[in-house]
C-alpha positions in Angstrom: 9.3 -10.8 -14.6 9.7 -14.5 -14.1 6.0 -15.5 -14.2 4.6 -12.3 -12.7 1.7 -10.6 -14.3 2.5 -6.9 -13.7 0.2 -4.2 -15.0 1.1 -0.5 -14.8 -1.6 1.9 -13.7 -1.2 5.7 -13.5 -1.2 7.0 -10.0 -2.3 10.6 -9.1 0.7 12.9 -9.6 1.9 14.9 -6.6 -0.8 13.5 -4.3 0.6 11.0 -1.7 -2.8 10.7 0.0 -4.3 8.9 -3.0 -1.2 7.0 -4.1 -1.2 3.4 -2.7 2.6 3.3 -3.3 3.2 6.2 -1.0 0.7 4.9 1.6 2.9 2.0 2.5 4.2 -0.1 -0.4 7.5 1.9 -1.0 8.3 2.0 2.7 7.9 -1.7 3.0 10.1 -2.4 0.0 12.7 0.1 1.1 13.0 -1.5 4.5 13.6 -4.9 2.9 16.1 -3.6 0.3 18.2 -1.7 2.9 19.1 -5.0 4.5 21.5 -5.6 1.6 24.2 -3.2 0.2 24.0 -2.6 -3.5 27.3 -1.7 -5.2 26.0 -1.5 -8.8 22.8 -1.1 -10.7 22.6 -4.9 -11.1 22.9 -5.3 -7.3 20.2 -2.7 -6.8 17.9 -4.5 -9.3 18.5 -7.8 -7.4 17.8 -6.1 -4.1 14.5 -4.6 -5.3 13.4 -7.9 -6.9 14.3 -9.7 -3.7 12.4 -7.2 -1.6 9.4 -7.7 -3.8 9.6 -11.5 -3.5 10.0 -11.3 0.3 7.2 -8.8 0.8 4.3 -10.3 2.6 0.9 -10.1 0.8 -0.6 -8.6 4.0 1.6 -5.5 3.6 0.1 -4.7 0.2 -3.4 -5.6 1.4 -3.1 -3.2 4.3 -1.9 -0.5 1.9 -5.0 -0.9 -0.3 -7.2 -0.9 2.8 -5.6 2.4 3.9 -6.2 3.8 0.4 -9.8 2.9 0.4 -10.3 4.6 3.8 -8.4 7.7 2.7 -10.7 8.0 -0.4 -13.8 7.5 1.8 -12.7 10.2 4.3 -11.9 12.6 1.4 -15.4 12.0 0.0 -16.9 12.9 3.4 -15.0 16.2 3.2 -16.2 16.8 -0.4 -12.9 16.0 -1.9 -10.8 17.9 0.5 -7.7 16.3 2.0 -8.2 17.8 5.5 -9.6 14.7 7.3 -8.7 12.5 10.2 -8.1 8.9 9.2 -9.7 6.5 11.7 -7.5 3.8 13.2 -8.3 0.8 11.0 -7.0 -2.0 13.3 -5.7 -3.9 10.3 -3.3 -6.1 12.3 -6.1 -7.0 14.8 -8.2 -8.2 11.9 -5.4 -10.3 10.5 -4.6 -11.8 13.9 -8.3 -12.7 14.3 -8.0 -14.9 11.2 -9.4 -12.6 8.6 -7.3 -13.6 5.6 -8.4 -10.7 3.5 -9.1 -7.2 4.6 -12.3 -6.0 3.1 -13.1 -2.5 4.1 -16.5 -1.2 3.4 -17.6 2.3 2.2 -20.4 4.1 3.8 -23.4 3.8 1.5 -24.2 7.5 1.8 -20.7 8.4 0.4 -20.8 5.8 -2.4 
């Protein structure tokens, strides 16, 4: 893909809580691609490629931070998906000048 190093990794089937794509990546791309009308498959491919190129790195970074916290909260509940995800204040961290979001996992859970 034009200089990109893309690697495919299997995501958990039917489990949006543990799927980073469902946690924010698809929504971000969909918003960008809906700004242009696709009238053919080639147009759709161009829209998606354009959306990927225009997607800010912070969007993907925030999605992975959410994933890490979802996994941590699930571990606290012994693998159950009945948990309350704490507010991560991701945008506040970015505005404060943190260029990478590096969430930590509670040592007891790890």
